N, C-alpha and C positions, 0 to 999 in steps of 0.2 A: 384643531388641525390633526390629532390623533385619535380622531374618531374613526377613521378606516385604514387597515391594514394594507401595504402596498405590498403585494410580492414582488421579490427580489430584492429585499431588504436585510437580508441576515449576513451581518456584519462578521461572521465567519467564515462565507463564501465568497464575500466579497472581493474582490479581485480589487488588487492596489495599480497605483502606476509606476511605481519601480520594479523593474522585472517579475512582475506578477506574484509578489508574495503573498500569498494568503496566510492568515494564521494555519492554517492544516501545514501549510510548506514549511513554517517557520517552526511548528513543533516536530515536524520529522526531520529539521533540519538539525535541532538540539538534541534527541535523543541518539542522531546516528553521530553527533558529538561528541554528546556522554559517552556511548561505547567504546566511540575510537579513545576516546580519552584514556578509561578506565582498561582496555589492552593494551595501551601505550605504558602506563602507568604499572600495569601485572608482568606483560612481557619483555620489557626494557625500561628498569628503574632506573639504570645508573648511564647509559648511553644509546639513542635512539638509533643512530646510525644506519649503514644504507636499508636494511629489511625494513626497518623501523619507519623510513620514509615512502619506502614501497606501501607499505600498509597504511599509511596518511594517506597517502596519493590513492590505490584502492578503495579506500572509504569516500572517499570524496566523490570520486566517480560512481560509487554507488548510492551515494546521497543527491547527487545530478539526478541520476537514472531515475530514482523513487519518487523524485517531486514529478516528473515530465505527466503530461496527459495519459491517461490510457488509449487505448485505440478502440476497445469496445465503449466507453463511456468517455466523452471529451470532459465532462465536466469533473471527472473524478481523476485520482492520480495512480501511478503505476502503483503504487504499495497496496493500494485496493484491490488493483486487479490480480497481484501475484497472490495476499492471502486469501483470495476469493477461490484463487484455485487451490491451493494448497489445503485451504478448510473443507472443499467441497469435494478433494480428491477420493473420499468414501462413500461419496454418494453417487449412485447412479446415473447417467444422463436419463432425459426423459423418453430418448427411443428404448432405452432396456428397461422400462419397468414393466411390470406383469400386465399382460394384454385385459383390456377391461371385459371382455368379452368368456363369456365362460366355457372352460375346457370340457369335452365332450367323451373323451377316453376319462377324466376324471368322477364324472357324473352316470358312468355306466358301473364303476365299482362299487 
């Protein structure tokens, strides 16, 4: 029975039936919830108030945005798209790379 591996059986990427929550999405939601909890405890230790509720709502909207499918890769999530853009911002695009052909002026010197 377990002699052959069938592709598409990765339990970490497997889409569940309830709101399409995968383990990756649950981890992202847990991390955002933890960060929100730490921010509330440090900024508003005694009374959450109006600004604390605004912080909670904005972080809930951010968490919802981060678990959406990314436009360039439907199997990926938006947080991956954002991290890829931030981490690769210092690298040149492929069109900005040095030309493969030799420069004639550089050879003459």
